[in-house]
N, C-alpha and C positions, 0 to 999 in steps of 0.2 A: 324394341328404343329403348324401354326405360337404362338399361343399361347399357347399350350406347350412351345417352345422355349420361351418364352415375360416370361414365368412363374416361366425358371431356371436361367433367366438374374439378378446377382445380380446387388442391387440400386444403384443406381448412386447416386457416394457421394455426403452425404452434404454443400451446402455453410460454414457453420457455425457450429462446433462442441463447447458447449458452456457448461466445465469443475464444479463440482461443489463437490466439499470437501463433507466429512457427517460426521462429530461423534457432539456427544452427541446433536445435536440437531432437534430431535422429535417434543419439542413442536411447533418447527419455522417452519419445512422443510417442512407441505403443504402447507403452505404459499410464500415461492419460489418456489414449483417445478411450482403451478397454475403462477405463475408469468408469470414463466419461458413457459409455454405453451400457458398462452392467447396473449404471443405477433403476434405481427402487423407481421410479418416476420416468413412465418410457413418453409421454406426451412435452416431445422435445426439441431444437434441430441443431445439430451439434456444428459450427458457423466456421472451420480452418482458413486462417486469415496465412495463404504463403507470404511472406514479405522477400519475396525474393533469396530464396536462403542455399543460401551455396553447398550442398549436400544433399543426403538423401532423402531428408523428410520428404520436396513435395510429390515425391513417388508414393511413400508413404502415405499420403493422403487421397492422393488420388487414389487409392487399394481399396481404403474404409469409404472414399462415397462410392466406391460400384460394387461392394456389400451389403452397407447398409443405408437407403434411402433418411435416415435421417442426418447423416455428414451431409455437409457443403464445403464447394473449398473456395478458393476464391481465392486468383495468383497473381500476386500483385506484380506492375512494371517493375516500381521501385521498389529497392530499402527503404523506409525511413523509421522504421524503429518501433517502438512496441507498441508507444503513448499513439500515434495516426494508427497504427492496423488492429488497436479497436477501434478508435472513428470508424473504419472501413465497413469492420464486420456490425457496427451503430448501424449503418447506411443501410443492411444489404439483410440485419434482422428484422422477424415480423413475429416475434412471439409477445405475448400481452407483458412480461417480464422481462430480463436481461442480467445472463450471469455471463462473469469474464474470469477466464482459467488462463495458468501460464504452463505450458506446455511440458513444464518439465517437475511438474508438481502433480500426483490425486488423491482424488474423494473420494470420502464413505461415502458406501451403496447405496445409505439413506439419507443424504445430503438437500437432493434437492425434491425429493416425498415429502421432507418431516423443514423445510423452508418454503415451498412453492404452499403447502397446505398449511400454511401460519400466517404467510400472506395472505392467502385468500378468503381464511380466517378471519386474521384481523383486519382487511381493510388498510395494511400497515404500504408507508411507500417504498421504503424499503429493512427487510431480516435479514439480521448482520449473526453471524456464526464466527466461533476461534478457531485456530492451527495450533499444532504442534511442529516439528524441525526432525527429519531425522536425515543419513546419512546413508549412503551406499555401502559401506562399512558392515550397516547396524543400529548405532544411535540414533534413540529416538527419544525425543522430550517427552515429560508424562500429555498425556491426553485421558479427556472425563465426557462421557457420554448424560448424566444424568440434572443435568443444570436445570433450573424452568427459565423458560420467558422471562422476560424486563421489557417493560414497556417507558416510552419515552412521547412523552403524544404532547407537550406543554409549548409555546413557543420559547421559556426560558428552556427550557431541557434542550431542547432541539440546537438554539444556542449554543449553549455548552459544548453537545456532541462537536459542533462544526471546532470550535474555539479549541477544542483537545484531538485534533486529529494533530497541530500543533506544537502543544506545553501541558505536561499536567502538573498546573505549581502548586496544589498543594494538595493535601491526601480530605480535604472533601470534597474537591475537582477528582477523583481519580474515581466513582461511581462513571464519570464519561467519558474516559479513558476507553472507547471499543476496536482503537484502531482505526490505519487511513487510509490499507488495504483493498484494495476493487475485487479481489480475487474469494473475497471471503463476506458475499452481501449478493440480495438479488435485490432488483431497479426495478423502477417500473419505467420502461422502453417509450410511455406516450407522454411521461413525464420531462425523461431527455428530450426527446424531441419538441416539448413546447416551451422548454425555457431554451432550447440551444445548447444545452452541457454539450461537453464533446473532451475528451483528454488533448490537455498540453503538450509539446514533446518533452522527452527529457532528457534530449538533447540540447533544450536551449535551459530546458528548470531541470535540476536535487527527485525533483517525486511526482511526476503525472497523476500518483495515485492520491495527493495528500487535495491536489490542486479541483480534482476532481471530485471527489466527496464533499468539500470545502464547499460548491456549488450547488451540489447534489441539496444534502444538507438544508443547505437557503431555501432549498423547493418544495422541504419535506415537511408533513404536519403531523405522523407519525412517523416512531423508528420501533422494530425490538429486537431485540436485541433476546437472541441463542446462546448460551456458553458453553454450548461443543461444542469437540472438537474434528470437525468433520471436511479442513482443509487438510493434508499433509503438505510443507513444503520444505523443498528438497534443499540441503545444502548441497553443491557440488563441487568437485574440486578448483574451478573457477572463484569459487565467494568467497572459498576460508583461506585461495592466498595473501600475502600480509604483503602488497609492495607499498611502500613506502608514498602518499601521495601527496607531501608539501600546498600543492595550490589547487584542490578541493575545499579550503576553505571559502577562496576565492567565490567559487562555484557556491554555497549557500549561502553566503549574503547578498549576490545574484536573485537568487531565490523567496530570499525574505524578503529583499525588496517588493518583487513581487507580488509577495503572499501581504505585505503592507495598502499595497494595490489592490487589493481584491479586498480585503480587507473593507482600507475606505470607503470604496467604489461602493459597498456592497452596503451602507450607511453605520457598521459595527461603531461605536463613541472611542475616544481616543484611547481608553484605558485598555482595552482588545489586543489592542495595537503590543501589547504585552506581551502575545501569544506569539508571536511571528520571530520580537525578543527572544523569547524562552526557546524556540523551538534552535535558533542562533548558538547560545550559551550553550544547550543542552549538546552541538555540536565542534562545537570548539573546545570541550570539556572532552569529550570522544578523542576528537581528532589530539588534544596534546595528551592524551595516558600512552595514547598510539609514538605521538614524535617521543615524547619523555626520555622511554624503555628501550626505544629503537638501540641495533647496537654499533648503527650504521652515520650517526652525527652523532660530532664534537659538543659542548659541550657548548663550545662557541654561533653552530649552528644551530641548537636546540634554541639558543636564548634570542636568537637570530630575526627566528621562525617566529617562536611568542611577541615578539614585540611588534614585528611588522602584526600578526593579525589581533592582538590587545590596539593597538592601535587603527584596527579596521572604520573606516567610516561607519557604517551603517554599526558598529558595537558598541563605537562612542554618542551616534546619536540616536539610535531605537532605543538602546539598555538600559540608557541612564534612571530612568523610574520604571523600570522592572523591580517588577518586588520582591526582589531579593530578603528579604528582612525573616518571610515568608516559606524558604527553602529549610530545609533537612538540616543540623549543623554543620556539617561536613560540607556538602555545598553553598552553606551563605556563607566561612570561613578562606572554599576554593571562588567564590564569586568577587569577596571586594579582595582581593591580589588576583586576580585575572583585570580587576579597574581599575586597580592599585596598580596593576602591570608591575606589581613586585615578580622578578622571575622564580627566584635562588626560594620563596615559600608556594608559590605554586607549582615550580615543581620539586620540592621535598613531604606537599602533599598527596604530589599525583603518587609520587615511589611510594610513598607512607598507609598510602588508601589499596593501591594496588595487595602492598608486604599483606597484610590486612584480608582482601578481601583471597590471597594465597593457604595462607594461614587459616580460616574456614573452613578451605575447599580439603586440607588433610584428613 
């Protein structure tokens, strides 16, 4: 009778739930799932959320679910995007902790043993770690596995972590620049559910990760950062495609307006809004480089794009009080040229900075 009773009892919930949205990743899905199932940490479930992927990925998901009882598959009725797929995983998760993985990346075998162990030991609300980047051709950025954990547990520290998701305006703030990716962290599932923290759609806003983490930080009391390279981010051919996207700054402005609304709703003082402005300025600076170096646009087209971007209502309204004097010298000069709408000065600075960058790499 005891044996039969045990068989009827539902298995204990796992300590960790890993949510992995699946869409058009047939080529890399097996490598991702194998890196999850090969973790030295075993008390986990892997929730593969098939976001109506049109390739062979759903069949791969079902095959792994049949092979390993830790794997669960959810086939969605409609394709809704990465953020909504993660929310589906949050709803289905049974663990004490939750993590997120993109299904073209891979993890170091000790990732969750180290991160979950640190969560249990420290009582943190989040443990963050770092990543490197690699390509299918074998190129890889540096990795590190010897860093010591750093703890952030004052309200001032946590607030700075939340703000530095969007901008790191000074050298003094660099210690709070832990990144905004949701794939390089372990979270408490009860905190997410208790406060109704959800991913927003990347189809509506530029980065669903940053918004999620901003909300999560604002509900956290302790964050531990482990500066070790446990997440390996794959740079795919599609992400390397260099295509002119002249309208992307409209999306950036829409996104930053939403960030400002979130900051105000969470009680941030007016000076904190400069971090959203800093995100816009950084994105504009990066897009200026892309546009100005393009061989597909004439000088007139580049000038027209520049004038439109520097006349954007968000830029004129929210960046007026940005603490530009604290920027490094090159960025400080460029910002003033942008603010004063000086196209040829901005163009010359971008071309000159790019040349100096290339010369350093020779």
